[in-house]
N, C-alpha and C positions, 0 to 999 in steps of 0.2 A: 729684685727676687725670682730664680729661675721658678720658671713652672715646675708643675705637679710629674713628676717624669715613675712615678710607683712602678704604675702598669708596664712601659716596657721596662722595668727591670725587675721585675717580675718571677720571671723563671730564672735568674741566673743565684747559683748558690749562695751564695756572700748575697750580704742586706747593703751597699752604701748610701747615702748620703750626697746626693748632689748639689754641689756651692754655686757652682756657674754655671752657663749655659750658649752658645752660640749657632743661629738658625742663620740658612741661604736659603738659595732656591733647591739645592742636591744635597747637604750637607749638613746635619744635625752634632751639631760636638757638645759632648755634657763636661764637664768638668768632677772627675765625685773621687772622695773619700771610702775605705771602708767605713759602716758602721759603727764598728766594734771594739771602744778607745782603746782595750791593747789586744798582744798576740801572745801566742804560747809559746817557747824558746823549743828549737826544738832537738839541743842538748840536755837539757833535765826535765822537761817540763812542765815551767811552771813557766804562770806568766808575769805581763810583763807592758805598764804604760808610760816606758819609760822613754820616748823617742830620740833615739839620739841622729836619722837625717832621712831626710824627704824627700826624693824624686818624682818628676814627674814622667808618667808613665803611658806612649801612645797605642789603646789598643781598638781593632776595628772591631763588630760589633753588625749583627744580620740586622736589613736595609730596612723602611718602610715604608713600604711606596717605592717611588726614585730615588727617596730620600738616605745618602750614606751614615751612617750610625759609627761615631768616633766617640771613643771614653776616653778622655784625657783624665790619669788612673795616679793620685799623686800614690806612687808605693813608698811606707812609712818599714823604717827601721828602727827596730830596740837596742835597747842595753838590756842584758838580762840579771834584774840586781840579783839571783844569788848564785851564777854562776861568773856571770860579770863578760860569758859573751854575744858581739854583736851580730845581731841578726832578722832579718827578710822575711815578713809577712809574706803568707803564703794565700795565695789567691782556689778556688774551687773551679772555678768556670774560666780560667787564666794556665797554661803553663809557665812553668818556669823560664822567661827571656821569649814567651811567643808572642805573637801579635797580631793573632785572634783569639775570640772564644771561642770554648768547643762546642757553642752554641753557631754559630757562623762555621767551623770547621764541616760541621759535620751538614749544614748547608750547601757547603759546595760542593761536598767527599757525593751529596745527592743529586746534584746536578749532574755534576762529572761522569755517569750512571746510563744519561741518554743520549754522551754525546761521547765528541773523545776528547782527549786529557788538555790536552794545545785552546782548541775553541772553549774547555771553559777557563783556564786559567788569562788568556785575554780577555773574556766576559769580565771576570771581577776586578782582573788589575794584575794577579801573582806570576811573579816570575815561572816561568816550565819548570826551572831543577824544584824552583820551591813548593812550585807544587804540585808538583810528580808523588813529592818524599810522602805531603802532605796528602797524599791521595791511599801512600800502597800503606803507610801506619794508622788510614781509619779502614779501613781494607784489612789488613793486619788484626786491627783488636774490633774492626764486628765475624769475621773469621776463628779468632779465638772465643768470643762469649755466647758463638753458634752450638745449640747443643746438638752431640752425636745423637742422630736418629739413622738407623739403619734398615734399612728396606726392605716388606720380607716379597715382593717383587720389584725387580730389577729392570731398563731398559739396555739395552746395549748397543752406541750407532758407533760410525767412523764416520767424521766432518773434515774436507778437504780445508785443506793450510797455507799449502801453493799447489803451481803448478808439476805437470811430474809425475804425479800422482802421489805427494805426499798428503798423508792425514795425522789425527790423531781422534783420540774417542771419546766418548762422554758416556758419563752414569748418571744414572735417571733413578728417581725412585716416582712410581709412574701412580703408586695409590696416591702419597701425598701432593704429589705435582711438582717436585725439587728434584733440583741437579743434587745429584751426590759428592761429583768428582773430577774428575777428567787425568787421565792417563796419555800418552809422548807417543806417537805410536797408536797402528791397531796389527800386531800382535800379539799373540797373544802371551807373550810373558810381561807390556804389560796392563795391561787387566790382570793375570792370577799376584802377578803382586801386589796389589792393590785390592781385592778379595779376603791373600792371608790373611790383613793388616785389620776386617772387619772379627770378631771376637768368633770363634766357640756359641754356637746356638744363635746367633745375632741374625749367622750368612741365611741372603736370601733363597728365598725353599724354587719361585719363578725366575725365570730370566728371559723375558724376548728382544729376539737377534734377529738382522738379518738373515742371505745362507753363503754366514761366513765362516768356515772352517773353524781359523784361530781363536776364537773366540770357545768355540764348543770347545776346543783342548785345553780353554784356559780354566771352564767353569768344572768339565766333571775332574779337572788334576785338586780342584779349591775345595769344589761343593757337589760330590759325584754323586751324589741322590737328588739334587735340584731337579725342578721339572725346565726342558724349556722349548720354547715357546717360539716358531717361525714367523711371523712378523707377517699379516694378514697380508698389504699393497705388495710385500714383497712379493707373494705369493703368486697374488692375480695380478702384475706389470709382469709376467714373465709370461705370463697366458697373454697380456695383451697381443706380447712385443712380437708373441709367435702368430697372434692373428692377424699382426701389423704384416710381420716379414709374407707370411700366406696372398697377403692384398697385391704387395710389392713386384708378387712376382705372378699374380695373374694380374695384372696390369699390361702386364710390357706381352700377353700373346693377344690382349683383343683390339680392336677396330678403332681407332680415334674417336668416336663419339661414348663409345663403348667404355673407352679407359679413360676419362672425361669422369664418366657416372662413378667407376669407381672409387677412381682418384680421390672426388667430394664428400665420399661418402663414411671418410677412414672416425671422422667424428661418433658417426652413430651407428658404428661399430661397437665404436670400444664402450661407449653410452649402455648402462643399463637398458635393456627391452620395455622395463619398466617404466621406466623415463619418458619415451619417445611417443609424442600424440600423433594426430589420422595419418597427417600428412609427412610426417620425419619416414613410420613406418612405413606404408608405402615408394617412398622412396627407396627404405632398404633395401624392402624384398625383390621391388624390381631388379637392385645392384644384383641380390645374390644366388637370384636367377637366372643371371648373366655367366657360373659361374659354381660347377659342384666343392669344387674343390673348399672355396672361400666360403661357401652357405654350409660344408660340413666342421671348420676349421667357427665359423661363427656359434654351432650347433656345442663346440666344447667349450667353450670359451662361459657360455653363457649355463652348460652343465654344472661348471667349477664354483659357478655363482649362487646354484641353484644350492646345491649342496654347505654349500658358507650358509647361506637365510636361511633354508629348511633347518636342520639339526642344529637346536639350540641351546638342548637341555643334556647337562650329563648324563643323563640316561638315556637321550641317544650314541650318545658316544660309540657304539659298536659300530649300529647304525653307519654313523660318519664315515668311518672309521673303510668298511663296505663298499660305500658307495664311491671315495675316494681314487679307493683302488677298480673300482672298475668303473671309474672313469681317465685311470695311468691303463690300461687294460684298454680302454677305447680308443688310444689317441696312440697308441703306440702300433697299431692296426690303420691306422688312419692313410696314414699314404702323403702324410704331411710331415715334411722334416721339422719344423719349428717345432711343431707339436711333441714328435717323437724325443728330439729331445729335453722338453718340460716336463712330458709324464717320465725318460729316465734318473731329471734333475729328482724332481716330489720323489720320486722310492727313492732315493741315496735322503731322500731327508723327510722321510718317513712319518716319520713318531712323532717329530720336533712341528711339523705340515700339523699331525690331526689331534697335535696337543693343545693347537687354538681352539677346535672344535670340542674342546671338558675345558679351557681352562677362560674363552672366550675375553683378550687383554692383547692389548695391540702395543706397538709403538711409535703412536702419535705424538704423545707431547715428550719423546725425545728429536720427534725431524720434526715438531714446533721450537725444540730447544734449539735447531742447528737453523734453524732459517732466522734466530736471533742472533746464533755465531756468526753468523754468514754478514748477519749487521754489523753488532757489529766490527770483524773484521773490517771492513765496506771504510768502518768512522775509520776506524786506527791508520787506515794502508796501509793494512798486513801486520803480526805479529813475529818477531827476531827472534824473541825469549818467549820458551814455550809458559814458563812460571809468570810468566804477567798474564798471559792471557789466561792460565788456569783461573788467578785471581778474576779478571775480572768475570770470567763466565761462573765460578763461583760468588761473587756482588749482585753481576748484576741479568746476568740471565734467567736465576731462579723465578 
């Protein structure tokens, strides 16, 4: 007598009777037949228990531990007594002519989200072309079932596709931490065309971007009343780069011993002053004492951080704007070319930069998604087809 496999088959939509089993060290093979004694005619809808023919069909199910599970299903063909036609019984968990149960397909599909397709096809012993069709079919089904949720705060950022400055753009829902979509290129047309597809009244009210004018053009063309926030990381990065350029310029004019001292404090210069211990502060103070220009650059860098950290509420927005404008004025008369250039950039983006002080949102989540995209791209050794990469981003990087 076969063992009780009701627990193994309990999650299947159809009830099966196990009529035989065969166990080995690496496989469990169950010979089963559908428990229902009749089938429903797809043409006239009447039930029939008149079996015309029975044929075996081998189907792979989810493994148990290291054991492969195979269902040898005796598929029955019935003759309908009402219309006289012959039909094959249908299975809820097995597609017509399918070789796997739907739950097995789902398990393999989820596994492939964390690795490349070819590695998963090898691990499960499925031909790559067959598995590729399976994966994209399951991915398409997942995206069709996904509820359309439109972000109130959208993050937009580019990600690298290949060398020679080839980029695409990812759009995220910052509040819900979800990927909204990905579009080819990083020009205004790609972003604009996707924003137009969002229904009126459900378009984002706030956008977080880096300092890239084509994104502004696209947003203003579709959502003219939306607020645009310049990401804090990209603003502080500009100031840090300006300070590092000042350091490089100053160390060239110092003697060898002093030059080594300034060269070795790059990390200390770019780190927030409150994060340094006493020893590191003394070393930084010694380096700044060698160059008034470097000390002025460091003061400007810390001054911008102070503006970001001091003004935390919307009520402080007017004072924050005044403080940022005063900072730009100080940078313009500092006689430090890198900071003068940075101040001019911030003045051109003044509204977008100060909007951060009003809304306090960053593009940190979007940057994290970019890291996931880079990892997935390495697994795949790059993508030639943008549609394939977009589907991987929407299903695996969210």
